[in-house]
LOMARFI-655053 format. One line per 3 residues: number of its first residue (from 1); their letters; for each residue x, y, z of C-alpha. Coordinates in nm, 3 decimals, padded with zeros to 5 digits. Example, Ala and Ser with C-alpha at 12.3 -4.5 7.8 and 13.67 -1.06 7.14 Angstrom:
BEGIN
1 = as = 01.230:-00.450:00.780 ~ 01.367:-00.106:00.714;
END
This chain:
BEGIN
1 = mar = 08.510:07.602:08.496 ~ 08.759:07.670:08.781 ~ 09.016:07.954:08.716;
4 = asa = 09.361:07.988:08.831 ~ 09.440:08.344:08.977 ~ 09.702:08.538:09.158;
7 = sln = 09.649:08.711:09.469 ~ 09.683:09.103:09.416 ~ 09.792:09.131:09.772;
10 = pph = 09.993:08.833:09.882 ~ 10.157:08.828:10.246 ~ 10.506:08.950:10.274;
13 = lyy = 10.767:08.694:10.330 ~ 11.092:08.788:10.518 ~ 11.415:08.582:10.473;
16 = are = 11.773:08.703:10.552 ~ 12.000:08.712:10.279 ~ 12.224:08.420:10.399;
19 = ffg = 11.918:08.180:10.364 ~ 11.945:08.183:09.995 ~ 12.314:08.125:10.007;
22 = dft = 12.273:07.808:10.233 ~ 11.966:07.696:10.049 ~ 12.139:07.701:09.704;
25 = aah = 12.430:07.534:09.851 ~ 12.257:07.255:09.993 ~ 12.068:07.201:09.671;
28 = srr = 12.362:07.249:09.409 ~ 12.190:07.560:09.289 ~ 12.286:07.933:09.238;
31 = atl = 12.113:08.240:09.355 ~ 12.146:08.589:09.246 ~ 12.059:08.859:09.499;
34 = fdq = 12.034:09.238:09.414 ~ 11.893:09.524:09.635 ~ 11.575:09.697:09.535;
37 = nip = 11.601:10.066:09.463 ~ 11.279:10.244:09.563 ~ 11.355:10.634:09.606;
40 = gyg = 11.184:10.784:09.885 ~ 11.094:10.439:10.074 ~ 11.285:10.431:10.399;
43 = nat = 11.289:10.067:10.422 ~ 11.439:09.998:10.055 ~ 11.785:09.909:10.225;
46 = hrf = 11.598:09.608:10.373 ~ 11.455:09.491:10.048 ~ 11.612:09.262:09.812;
49 = nvl = 11.528:09.047:09.509 ~ 11.643:08.692:09.439 ~ 11.682:08.517:09.114;
52 = le = 11.705:08.128:09.188 ~ 11.892:07.932:08.902;
END
């Protein structure tokens, strides 16, 4: 029996924040973006999460 699984080390994908505004406008959807807050991580200011509605 085959089992579904998720990768424990998926590749990083890089998207500009503007991509999500353009994408959701083109598809009549909304996106909520929020910054990641990772203490001590120098690139934290470049990381964000997106919730698509």
